[in-house]
ZARO-942005 format. One line per 8 residues: number of its first residue (from 1); for each residue x, y, z of C-alpha. Coordinates in Angstrom, 3 decimals, decimal comma. Example, Ala and Ser with C-alpha at 12.3 -4.5 7.8 and 13.67 -1.06 7.14 Angstrom:
% ZARO-942005
1> 12,300/-4,500/7,800 ~ 13,670/-1,060/7,140
This chain:
% ZARO-942005
1> 39,220/52,819/-43,378 ~ 42,241/51,160/-41,580 ~ 41,789/47,350/-40,659 ~ 39,006/46,973/-42,691 ~ 38,493/45,095/-46,159 ~ 37,372/47,329/-48,782 ~ 35,588/44,695/-50,731 ~ 34,099/42,607/-47,955
9> 33,280/45,353/-44,963 ~ 33,346/48,773/-46,411 ~ 30,253/48,880/-48,547 ~ 26,827/49,283/-47,847 ~ 25,204/45,953/-46,476 ~ 21,324/45,788/-46,013 ~ 20,750/44,453/-42,122 ~ 17,366/45,705/-41,751
17> 14,561/44,906/-44,237 ~ 10,989/45,514/-42,771 ~ 7,524/45,691/-43,962 ~ 6,500/49,133/-42,445 ~ 2,798/49,842/-44,196 ~ 1,322/49,101/-47,310 ~ 3,041/51,720/-49,268 ~ 7,041/51,543/-47,757
25> 9,500/49,481/-46,582 ~ 11,983/50,636/-43,949 ~ 15,384/49,304/-44,943 ~ 18,756/49,928/-43,035 ~ 22,409/49,463/-44,249 ~ 25,611/49,280/-42,641 ~ 26,799/52,052/-45,034 ~ 30,688/51,330/-44,705
33> 30,586/51,053/-40,913 ~ 28,111/54,363/-40,917 ~ 24,725/52,840/-40,648 ~ 21,724/54,668/-42,653 ~ 18,242/54,055/-42,989 ~ 15,450/54,902/-45,405 ~ 11,775/54,543/-46,317 ~ 11,450/52,684/-49,717
41> 8,365/52,995/-51,752 ~ 7,024/49,502/-52,804 ~ 6,203/50,819/-55,919 ~ 9,927/50,786/-57,099 ~ 9,704/46,925/-57,097 ~ 7,114/47,313/-60,020 ~ 9,322/49,290/-62,177 ~ 12,093/47,718/-64,162
49> 14,632/50,616/-63,252 ~ 16,676/51,095/-60,065 ~ 15,980/53,702/-57,456 ~ 19,001/55,688/-55,966 ~ 18,738/57,351/-52,720 ~ 20,734/60,217/-51,580 ~ 22,511/60,793/-48,449 ~ 19,939/63,536/-47,565
57> 16,909/60,949/-48,271 ~ 18,631/58,609/-45,381 ~ 18,903/58,589/-41,626 ~ 21,001/57,888/-38,932 ~ 20,912/54,174/-38,431 ~ 22,451/54,114/-35,000 ~ 20,508/51,874/-32,718 ~ 18,854/50,541/-35,665
65> 21,460/48,688/-37,758 ~ 25,045/47,158/-36,739 ~ 28,237/48,751/-37,909 ~ 29,945/45,325/-38,743 ~ 28,011/43,598/-41,745 ~ 28,902/40,206/-39,945 ~ 27,078/40,595/-36,638 ~ 23,782/38,797/-36,583
73> 21,031/41,140/-36,073 ~ 17,021/40,558/-35,785 ~ 14,348/43,034/-36,049 ~ 10,546/43,551/-36,505 ~ 8,126/46,800/-36,818 ~ 5,176/46,513/-34,467 ~ 2,422/49,446/-34,428 ~ 5,006/51,871/-36,683
81> 7,995/51,090/-34,113 ~ 11,047/49,441/-34,746 ~ 12,131/46,718/-32,382 ~ 16,072/45,501/-33,400 ~ 18,370/43,429/-31,624 ~ 21,913/44,658/-32,499 ~ 25,425/45,516/-31,581 ~ 25,115/49,150/-31,216
89> 28,963/50,164/-31,398 ~ 31,837/50,428/-33,785 ~ 33,852/47,565/-31,739 ~ 30,502/45,357/-31,646 ~ 31,007/45,039/-27,882 ~ 27,535/46,550/-26,793 ~ 24,659/44,088/-27,547 ~ 21,787/45,958/-27,083
97> 17,876/45,491/-27,747 ~ 16,353/48,677/-29,138 ~ 12,923/50,370/-29,856 ~ 12,971/53,299/-32,119 ~ 10,868/55,055/-34,786 ~ 7,142/56,094/-33,961 ~ 6,197/59,066/-31,544 ~ 8,080/57,695/-28,238
105> 11,522/58,067/-26,961 ~ 14,078/55,464/-27,964 ~ 14,352/53,037/-25,317 ~ 17,129/50,081/-24,757 ~ 18,474/47,523/-22,534 ~ 21,429/48,801/-20,013 ~ 24,642/49,509/-21,637 ~ 27,492/47,431/-21,001
113> 25,696/45,579/-18,149 ~ 26,859/41,821/-18,771 ~ 23,855/40,477/-16,466 ~ 21,321/41,679/-19,278 ~ 23,127/40,845/-22,249 ~ 26,649/39,559/-22,983 ~ 28,014/38,855/-26,318 ~ 24,612/38,279/-27,767
121> 23,691/37,096/-31,252 ~ 20,117/37,868/-32,134 ~ 18,011/35,555/-33,988 ~ 14,281/36,524/-34,158 ~ 12,207/39,336/-32,690 ~ 8,474/38,611/-32,752 ~ 5,158/40,186/-31,217 ~ 3,249/37,781/-29,134
129> -0,027/37,957/-27,139 ~ -0,655/36,229/-24,060 ~ -3,996/37,433/-23,065 ~ -6,799/39,642/-24,290 ~ -5,774/42,258/-22,962 ~ -3,846/44,860/-25,599 ~ -2,082/46,210/-22,424 ~ -0,527/43,058/-21,703
137> 0,991/42,821/-25,049 ~ 4,940/41,543/-25,240 ~ 7,544/41,620/-27,586 ~ 10,165/38,427/-27,506 ~ 13,558/38,238/-28,511 ~ 15,137/34,924/-29,105 ~ 19,148/34,904/-29,142 ~ 22,385/33,050/-28,078
145> 24,535/34,500/-25,382 ~ 27,413/33,916/-23,099 ~ 25,977/32,192/-19,961 ~ 27,535/34,068/-16,911 ~ 25,662/31,701/-14,740 ~ 27,510/28,598/-16,154 ~ 31,071/30,075/-16,471 ~ 33,843/29,321/-14,536
153> 36,240/26,424/-14,495 ~ 34,595/25,438/-17,740 ~ 35,421/28,680/-19,463 ~ 32,979/30,437/-22,134 ~ 29,800/28,715/-22,288 ~ 26,980/29,730/-24,658 ~ 23,210/29,373/-23,870 ~ 20,205/29,982/-26,190
161> 17,792/32,639/-24,833 ~ 14,410/33,962/-24,613 ~ 13,793/37,350/-23,438 ~ 10,696/39,512/-23,441 ~ 9,513/43,255/-22,682 ~ 6,329/44,960/-22,465 ~ 5,044/46,976/-25,515 ~ 3,930/49,923/-23,317
169> 7,011/49,953/-21,439 ~ 8,541/53,335/-21,523 ~ 11,257/53,092/-18,825 ~ 11,721/54,226/-15,178 ~ 11,173/57,534/-13,439 ~ 14,681/57,820/-11,443 ~ 16,342/54,712/-12,603 ~ 16,256/53,020/-16,101
177> 15,576/56,179/-17,635 ~ 15,062/55,420/-21,376 ~ 15,807/51,788/-20,592 ~ 13,646/48,826/-20,248 ~ 12,116/48,140/-17,140 ~ 10,203/44,931/-17,855 ~ 13,077/43,144/-19,653 ~ 13,752/39,347/-18,127
185> 15,160/36,534/-20,104 ~ 15,119/32,608/-19,645 ~ 16,979/29,650/-20,911 ~ 15,858/27,882/-24,041 ~ 16,828/24,580/-23,455 ~ 17,300/21,767/-26,410 ~ 19,083/18,661/-25,459 ~ 19,265/14,532/-25,660
193> 19,036/12,964/-22,358 ~ 21,445/10,216/-21,781 ~ 20,946/6,880/-20,149 ~ 23,264/8,346/-17,085 ~ 21,173/11,398/-16,480 ~ 23,846/13,675/-18,572 ~ 22,440/15,658/-21,260 ~ 23,813/16,481/-24,818
201> 22,845/20,241/-25,413 ~ 22,331/22,102/-28,560 ~ 23,165/25,445/-27,098 ~ 23,701/27,722/-30,559 ~ 20,377/28,931/-31,660 ~ 20,381/29,296/-35,561 ~ 16,722/30,014/-36,356 ~ 13,091/30,492/-34,858
209> 9,647/29,809/-36,800 ~ 6,376/30,522/-34,702 ~ 3,770/28,631/-36,196 ~ 0,270/29,875/-35,346 ~ -2,705/27,541/-35,256 ~ -6,389/28,149/-33,977 ~ -5,467/29,280/-30,700 ~ -3,691/32,715/-31,443
217> -2,620/33,018/-27,643 ~ -0,729/29,584/-27,875 ~ 1,364/28,962/-30,947 ~ 4,260/26,425/-31,669 ~ 7,750/27,898/-31,451 ~ 10,152/25,848/-33,598 ~ 13,751/26,195/-33,035 ~ 16,836/25,320/-34,919
225> 19,832/24,582/-32,868 ~ 23,656/23,339/-33,314 ~ 26,226/22,339/-31,022 ~ 28,727/24,722/-29,980 ~ 31,661/22,271/-29,651 ~ 33,704/21,624/-32,550 ~ 34,026/17,723/-31,272 ~ 30,286/16,855/-31,605
233> 29,094/18,207/-35,174 ~ 25,311/18,108/-34,854 ~ 22,084/19,815/-35,176 ~ 18,644/19,770/-33,841 ~ 15,035/20,848/-33,994 ~ 12,936/21,417/-30,843 ~ 9,575/22,448/-30,414 ~ 7,866/24,564/-27,735
241> 4,412/25,677/-26,439 ~ 3,552/29,242/-25,797 ~ 2,264/28,071/-22,432 ~ 5,560/26,666/-21,286 ~ 7,331/29,733/-22,038 ~ 4,987/32,058/-20,070 ~ 5,356/29,559/-17,224 ~ 9,149/29,984/-17,204
249> 8,645/33,652/-16,765 ~ 6,330/33,247/-13,699 ~ 9,398/31,204/-11,974 ~ 12,088/32,130/-9,360 ~ 14,735/34,705/-10,079 ~ 18,559/34,062/-10,152 ~ 21,213/36,416/-8,688 ~ 24,394/36,459/-7,158
257> 24,853/35,716/-3,577 ~ 27,510/34,524/-0,773 ~ 31,237/34,897/-0,127 ~ 32,003/33,489/-3,449 ~ 29,394/35,536/-5,373 ~ 27,866/32,597/-7,015 ~ 24,537/32,327/-9,044 ~ 21,689/31,027/-6,974
265> 18,030/31,192/-6,727 ~ 16,492/34,366/-4,812 ~ 14,780/33,461/-2,003 ~ 13,688/36,828/-0,608 ~ 10,854/38,823/-1,117 ~ 9,762/39,941/-4,583 ~ 8,486/43,359/-4,731 ~ 5,063/44,315/-6,035
273> 3,988/44,547/-8,754 ~ 5,990/41,672/-9,895 ~ 9,193/42,898/-12,385 ~ 8,352/42,096/-15,589 ~ 4,480/43,070/-15,364 ~ 3,095/45,253/-17,886 ~ 1,461/48,473/-16,459 ~ -2,569/48,216/-16,660
281> -5,273/50,092/-15,622 ~ -7,714/47,200/-16,208 ~ -5,802/44,603/-14,028 ~ -3,919/46,961/-11,834 ~ -3,580/50,527/-10,312 ~ -0,286/51,830/-12,605 ~ -0,994/53,397/-16,148 ~ 2,799/53,355/-16,921
289> 6,154/51,952/-16,041 ~ 7,077/55,583/-14,468 ~ 4,959/55,160/-12,095 ~ 6,459/51,923/-10,614 ~ 7,910/51,797/-7,099 ~ 11,638/52,375/-7,032 ~ 12,193/48,925/-5,228 ~ 10,393/47,120/-8,354
297> 12,882/49,187/-10,998 ~ 15,666/48,262/-8,946 ~ 14,978/44,449/-8,731 ~ 14,491/44,502/-12,605 ~ 17,687/46,222/-12,800 ~ 19,620/43,888/-11,056 ~ 17,489/40,478/-11,448 ~ 16,801/40,029/-15,087
305> 17,443/36,348/-15,409 ~ 14,614/33,426/-14,609 ~ 15,719/30,175/-12,629 ~ 13,641/28,074/-14,724 ~ 14,504/26,839/-18,387 ~ 12,084/26,356/-20,981 ~ 11,749/23,144/-21,972 ~ 10,898/21,437/-25,512
313> 7,817/19,130/-25,986 ~ 8,761/15,657/-24,694 ~ 11,751/17,361/-23,063 ~ 13,759/15,933/-26,132 ~ 14,316/17,301/-29,709 ~ 11,945/16,785/-32,403 ~ 14,708/15,975/-34,976 ~ 18,680/15,387/-34,470
321> 21,602/14,855/-37,148 ~ 24,764/14,176/-35,755 ~ 28,047/13,276/-37,562 ~ 26,823/14,542/-40,922 ~ 28,481/17,013/-43,415 ~ 26,131/19,991/-42,642 ~ 24,469/21,782/-40,029 ~ 21,150/23,260/-39,933
329> 20,853/26,745/-40,731 ~ 17,216/27,872/-41,601 ~ 13,656/26,781/-40,914 ~ 10,213/27,144/-42,405 ~ 7,095/25,163/-41,164 ~ 3,999/24,638/-43,126 ~ 0,847/23,426/-41,573 ~ -0,824/20,914/-43,912
337> -4,290/20,176/-44,040 ~ -4,185/16,186/-45,778 ~ -6,742/13,746/-46,340 ~ -6,460/11,931/-42,576 ~ -5,021/14,728/-40,355 ~ -3,180/18,024/-40,167 ~ 0,559/17,690/-40,400 ~ 3,343/20,505/-39,838
345> 5,934/20,174/-42,749 ~ 9,295/21,248/-41,941 ~ 11,784/22,546/-44,345 ~ 15,462/22,806/-43,094 ~ 18,059/24,670/-44,983 ~ 21,597/23,466/-44,290 ~ 25,070/25,116/-44,831 ~ 25,886/22,637/-47,723
353> 22,860/23,667/-49,754 ~ 20,455/20,862/-49,142 ~ 17,114/21,209/-47,881 ~ 15,604/18,747/-45,642 ~ 11,885/17,722/-45,770 ~ 10,435/16,265/-42,812 ~ 7,021/16,258/-40,984 ~ 6,223/16,580/-37,550
361> 3,321/14,035/-36,213 ~ 2,137/14,793/-32,892 ~ 1,309/11,680/-30,574 ~ -0,164/11,058/-27,171 ~ 0,939/12,346/-23,824 ~ 2,621/15,328/-25,094 ~ 4,953/12,989/-27,263 ~ 5,896/13,702/-31,211
369> 7,159/11,817/-34,157 ~ 9,687/13,109/-36,989 ~ 9,342/11,272/-40,233 ~ 11,961/12,678/-42,930 ~ 10,711/12,553/-46,480 ~ 13,373/13,737/-48,763 ~ 16,733/15,817/-49,312 ~ 15,423/18,485/-51,939
377> 17,522/19,514/-54,636 ~ 16,720/22,692/-56,818 ~ 14,573/22,155/-59,549 ~ 13,002/24,113/-62,423 ~ 9,371/23,197/-63,265 ~ 6,578/25,347/-62,041 ~ 4,394/24,927/-59,048 ~ 1,782/26,809/-57,225
385> 3,707/26,666/-54,266 ~ 7,645/27,736/-53,924 ~ 10,133/27,392/-51,027 ~ 12,944/30,225/-51,614 ~ 16,528/29,330/-50,349 ~ 18,923/32,309/-49,887 ~ 22,728/32,319/-49,811 ~ 25,292/34,787/-50,979
393> 25,325/33,395/-54,498 ~ 21,656/34,534/-54,825 ~ 18,314/33,160/-54,249 ~ 17,198/29,560/-55,383 ~ 13,551/28,680/-55,630 ~ 12,406/25,213/-54,714 ~ 8,737/23,289/-54,906 ~ 7,200/22,208/-52,094
401> 6,456/18,702/-53,490 ~ 7,844/16,261/-56,094 ~ 4,817/13,855/-55,847 ~ 5,898/12,030/-58,835 ~ 9,212/10,800/-56,985 ~ 6,779/8,329/-54,928 ~ 6,142/5,924/-58,039 ~ 3,596/5,265/-60,231
409> 1,645/2,943/-57,989 ~ -0,871/3,824/-55,404 ~ 0,801/1,873/-52,511 ~ 4,151/3,749/-53,167 ~ 2,626/7,183/-52,860 ~ 0,289/6,260/-49,728 ~ 3,360/4,755/-48,117 ~ 5,437/8,030/-48,617
417> 3,462/9,647/-46,164 ~ 4,159/13,243/-47,747 ~ 0,891/15,334/-46,970 ~ 1,050/17,059/-50,169 ~ 0,895/14,199/-52,134 ~ -2,125/11,877/-52,562 ~ -3,342/9,081/-55,088 ~ -5,752/10,436/-57,809
425> -6,641/6,960/-59,167 ~ -4,311/6,875/-61,899 ~ -1,032/8,894/-60,488 ~ 0,633/10,261/-57,444 ~ -0,048/13,838/-57,508 ~ -0,397/17,160/-55,424 ~ -3,264/16,825/-52,801 ~ -6,125/19,794/-53,781
433> -8,628/19,935/-50,956 ~ -11,265/21,087/-53,442 ~ -10,788/18,433/-55,731 ~ -12,704/15,099/-55,411 ~ -10,626/12,168/-55,630 ~ -11,659/8,453/-56,571 ~ -10,128/5,580/-55,007 ~ -8,051/3,344/-57,787
441> -6,627/0,051/-57,377 ~ -4,128/-0,760/-54,819 ~ -1,413/-2,056/-57,063 ~ 2,332/-1,853/-57,456 ~ 4,381/-1,696/-60,427 ~ 6,596/-4,930/-61,007 ~ 10,311/-4,129/-63,009 ~ 11,347/-7,233/-64,671
449> 14,885/-7,350/-65,732 ~ 17,107/-9,933/-67,651 ~ 20,587/-9,586/-66,681 ~ 23,635/-12,088/-67,987 ~ 27,262/-12,236/-66,455 ~ 30,410/-14,007/-67,281 ~ 31,500/-16,538/-64,769 ~ 33,949/-15,090/-62,679
457> 32,976/-11,611/-63,031 ~ 31,279/-9,634/-60,423 ~ 27,483/-8,011/-60,890 ~ 25,053/-5,945/-58,703 ~ 21,320/-6,756/-58,484 ~ 19,638/-3,258/-57,483 ~ 16,225/-2,749/-55,999 ~ 15,490/0,923/-55,148
465> 11,931/1,418/-53,385 ~ 10,452/4,907/-53,635 ~ 9,995/4,980/-49,811 ~ 12,921/5,920/-47,398 ~ 11,632/3,798/-44,789 ~ 10,769/0,675/-46,665 ~ 12,420/-2,739/-45,826 ~ 13,758/-4,813/-48,524
473> 13,977/-8,718/-48,693 ~ 15,593/-10,660/-51,636 ~ 14,387/-13,793/-52,558 ~ 16,175/-16,155/-54,897 ~ 14,542/-18,986/-56,894 ~ 17,115/-21,815/-57,849 ~ 20,573/-22,589/-56,999 ~ 21,902/-22,289/-53,527
481> 23,596/-19,669/-51,024 ~ 27,185/-18,712/-51,432 ~ 29,925/-16,480/-49,717 ~ 30,315/-14,704/-52,879 ~ 26,704/-13,111/-52,632 ~ 26,708/-9,883/-50,152 ~ 23,627/-8,082/-49,378 ~ 24,464/-4,302/-49,266
489> 21,998/-1,400/-49,056 ~ 19,258/-1,894/-51,709 ~ 20,827/-4,346/-53,654 ~ 22,686/-7,808/-53,733 ~ 26,627/-7,768/-54,970 ~ 27,850/-10,929/-56,204 ~ 31,467/-10,573/-55,740 ~ 32,619/-13,756/-58,391
497> 29,540/-15,175/-60,127 ~ 29,281/-19,023/-60,419 ~ 26,997/-21,237/-62,307 ~ 25,055/-21,767/-59,286 ~ 24,146/-18,222/-59,117 ~ 22,006/-18,218/-62,049 ~ 18,203/-17,969/-61,639 ~ 15,281/-15,657/-60,556
505> 15,505/-13,177/-57,916 ~ 12,750/-11,343/-56,149 ~ 12,702/-7,994/-54,538 ~ 10,089/-7,819/-51,869 ~ 9,497/-4,617/-50,098 ~ 7,640/-4,174/-46,882 ~ 6,162/-1,058/-44,963 ~ 3,744/-0,736/-42,744
513> 2,561/-4,486/-43,007 ~ 2,352/-3,919/-46,685 ~ 4,135/-6,308/-49,195 ~ 4,912/-6,283/-52,714 ~ 7,381/-7,331/-55,272 ~ 9,254/-4,319/-56,759 ~ 12,160/-6,069/-58,991 ~ 12,232/-9,475/-60,282
521> 15,813/-10,547/-61,881 ~ 16,456/-13,267/-64,145 ~ 20,345/-13,681/-64,093 ~ 22,093/-16,040/-66,327 ~ 25,585/-17,054/-65,824 ~ 27,909/-18,067/-68,797 ~ 30,990/-20,083/-69,134 ~ 33,460/-18,531/-71,945
529> 35,470/-21,509/-71,765 ~ 32,570/-23,684/-72,470 ~ 31,422/-21,784/-75,222 ~ 34,931/-22,228/-77,033 ~ 34,809/-26,110/-76,318 ~ 31,113/-26,231/-77,503 ~ 31,920/-24,699/-80,698 ~ 34,869/-26,894/-81,457
537> 32,586/-29,785/-80,455 ~ 29,704/-28,689/-82,468 ~ 30,508/-30,945/-85,626 ~ 30,116/-33,860/-83,327 ~ 26,491/-33,317/-83,012 ~ 25,225/-35,650/-85,912 ~ 27,999/-38,222/-85,272 ~ 26,726/-38,925/-81,709
545> 25,033/-42,331/-81,137 ~ 23,383/-43,862/-78,357 ~ 21,398/-42,109/-75,667 ~ 23,872/-39,934/-74,136 ~ 23,661/-36,395/-75,078 ~ 26,488/-35,272/-77,012 ~ 27,980/-32,443/-74,558 ~ 27,814/-34,284/-71,286
553> 31,338/-35,814/-71,555 ~ 32,591/-32,272/-72,347 ~ 30,859/-30,454/-69,438 ~ 31,557/-33,445/-67,075 ~ 35,299/-32,545/-67,697 ~ 34,782/-28,798/-66,959 ~ 32,274/-28,501/-64,331 ~ 30,986/-31,742/-63,216
561> 28,226/-30,796/-60,751 ~ 26,674/-28,103/-62,921 ~ 25,639/-29,936/-66,273 ~ 22,015/-29,527/-65,429 ~ 22,180/-25,754/-64,498 ~ 24,560/-25,093/-67,504 ~ 21,820/-26,660/-69,882 ~ 18,866/-24,880/-68,378
569> 20,647/-21,658/-68,636 ~ 21,262/-22,415/-72,591 ~ 17,438/-23,002/-72,568 ~ 17,403/-27,020/-73,354 ~ 14,714/-28,825/-71,944 ~ 14,770/-32,822/-72,392 ~ 12,005/-34,566/-73,801 ~ 8,768/-35,046/-71,353
577> 9,524/-38,911/-70,948 ~ 13,175/-38,297/-69,803 ~ 12,131/-35,300/-67,303 ~ 12,411/-36,127/-63,814 ~ 11,023/-34,040/-60,745 ~ 14,657/-32,969/-59,109 ~ 15,356/-30,701/-56,350 ~ 13,807/-27,409/-55,875
585> 15,956/-25,102/-53,958 ~ 14,848/-21,714/-52,280 ~ 16,460/-19,190/-50,536 ~ 15,947/-15,327/-49,308 ~ 18,260/-12,696/-48,518 ~ 17,022/-9,798/-46,159 ~ 18,288/-6,272/-45,997 ~ 17,821/-5,111/-42,442
593> 16,433/-1,531/-41,484 ~ 18,767/1,357/-42,417 ~ 21,429/1,737/-39,963 ~ 21,606/-2,071/-38,984 ~ 24,013/-4,610/-40,274 ~ 23,087/-6,496/-43,461 ~ 23,580/-10,398/-43,471 ~ 22,057/-12,846/-46,024
601> 20,577/-16,271/-45,002 ~ 19,349/-19,097/-46,799 ~ 17,004/-21,945/-46,468 ~ 17,275/-25,521/-48,552 ~ 14,172/-27,313/-49,385 ~ 14,308/-30,554/-51,128 ~ 11,154/-32,673/-52,674 ~ 11,005/-35,841/-54,236
609> 13,699/-37,788/-52,333 ~ 13,082/-41,342/-50,749 ~ 10,435/-43,024/-49,520 ~ 9,859/-46,084/-51,739 ~ 9,102/-46,715/-55,191 ~ 5,456/-45,818/-54,604 ~ 6,482/-42,440/-53,129 ~ 8,707/-41,805/-56,370
617> 5,799/-42,450/-58,588 ~ 3,464/-40,368/-56,797 ~ 6,346/-37,519/-56,898 ~ 6,779/-37,812/-60,475 ~ 2,990/-37,833/-61,319 ~ 2,163/-34,846/-59,180 ~ 5,324/-32,547/-58,836 ~ 4,987/-29,599/-56,608
625> 7,032/-26,463/-55,566 ~ 7,196/-24,795/-52,432 ~ 6,449/-21,302/-51,973 ~ 9,182/-18,949/-51,243 ~ 9,781/-18,494/-47,306 ~ 9,543/-15,033/-45,949 ~ 11,761/-13,260/-43,775
C-alpha cells in the first residue's frame, strides 16, 4: 500500500478484544487498513494448536475498529452491543463514538462536527448506573481532544473529557437520525494549584480505572494524566467521585455567541425534557428518544459541551511526579482489607518499564494522602496474585507484594505500611485475613560491622533502612568532628581518613516516633608509615628502660597528638594503676529527610576536668560516660 510501512502498518493489528459471552470473544483487527472482526471461541485457548479464520468467517469492522494501528481506541460490550470510540475513516480524521452489534441500528456521533469530537484520543468506555432505574443507565467514555473553547492565540490546546450517552438512545426522528441524541461532554480536570492562583494542568489522559465499592452507584474513578508540554515532563493521578461527575452534567451549557463568536455560558431557556435525559416511562412521558420534541434534539446537537468541570477529590492530584525520566502509562487499583483499615493500592506502569506501588489513604474533610511503597521490578517466584505488565516485547508477570524486602524485624515490617504484608510473629509475610496471627516481640535486627581504612584513604559507612520514609541519624563515639566527614543519603563519606576518625559509629533510624539502631560500625584507621617504623624499632622493646613506653618517642615524631588513639586502635591498654579517666567525646551526624540538604553536626562533652584534687579523685574513682545526644 502506497505510503504505508509494510512491516509496521500493513499487518493485522488487534485493536478490539472484548468478552462477548461465556463461550466467545469478539475480536477486531486493522487487517492492513481493511478492518475485520470475528467471534472467537474461548475453547481455543484450552488447546495447544492455533486457530486460523478465513476471510469468510470474518465481518466488516468499519465503525468497530480503526484503520490505523497507531490510533488509540477504547471499547466495551454491554448487553451484547459493542460501544467503541475510534477514528472511523482511512485518513484518521473522523473521531467517532459508535454503538454496533445487537438487534438495533448502528448509532454514532455527528460526523465531522468539531463541537462534538475534535481529534479525540479515546482511553476508556464503561457502563455506569446512576440510579436504580435501568432506563436511566448510561455509558461513559473518557478521552482527550482538542479544546475549541480554549484555542485562539494560545494555539492547539488539549483537554481531557468525560462524555456520556443513554443506553436506550436510538437517535432522533427528523434530526440526528441514527445519531446520538443524548451525547454530552464535560472537562475532566487534574491540576496543581499554585500560590498565585495559577494552576499547572495535566491535560493528557492516559488511563482510567473504575473502582467499585459497597455503593455501586458511586464508584471511585482513578485517572492517569500527563502533561502535554515538552517543557514540564510530569505525570499525575487524580481521583474522582461519581457524584461529582453527575453534578457536572447537571450544570449549565456552553455555546458560541456574540459578534466575535466566542464561547460563553448559555443563559437562555433550556428546552424540556432537559437535553441528555434518558427516555423513561417511569419518570417521564417519553418512551423513546425519537419522541423528543424537535427543539430538544436541536439543542442537543448544538450544545454538547457543559460549562462545569469535574474536579478531583481535594481539588488536587493524589500523586504527582515531575522531573523524572519516565511518564505514567497504565493504572490498576486493588482494594485491600488490611489489619487496621481498608486501603486502595495503586500499581502504576511507566513508559520506562518501572512499576510504582503506592497506597491511597483517605483523610478527613475530603482530603487524601498518597504513600509510595516501592518501585517494582520483574521477579519469578510464585505468588497467589499477579500483576501483568504488557509492552510490545511481550507480557511480564509481577507479584503484588515482596514482604521479605521489609526486613526481619517487626518494627521494619509494620513501619513499611504495605497493606499486603504483616508481621506473623517470626517474619514479614503476606497478610491472609483467614489466618490468626500472634503478636511477636517488637525487635529490630542490629547489623554489626568492623571496618579498617588506611590513613589518607577514603571510605563509606552505609546505612540502608528497609523503609523509604525513615529518617537516619549517625552517632559517633570517640573522636572529633572533621571537614572530611560528609553526610550523604543513607551514609557517611570520609573523604580522607584521619586517625581521629577511628571509633564506633551508630546508625539510628526513626519513623513515626519509633527509634532503633540499624547498624553499628567499628572503624579503625591505621597509619602505614607508623607500621614500618614500628617494625624497624621492634628490637628495642627488650632494651627499653625506665617508665617511658618504647614507642612514645617514635609516635611523638610522627603524630604528636594522636598517640593514645593509635595505641587504642592497636588494642593496647595500660595497666590499671596507670589508667586515668580522660576526655570522652561524642558527636552526631544527622541525615535530613529526603529532598532536603544534608549536614553534619557535632557536639563535644568533656568530663574529669578541673575542680581541685578532690574533684579529680572523685572523677577517677567513679568514671561515668555521657549518653549519646540525640538529634
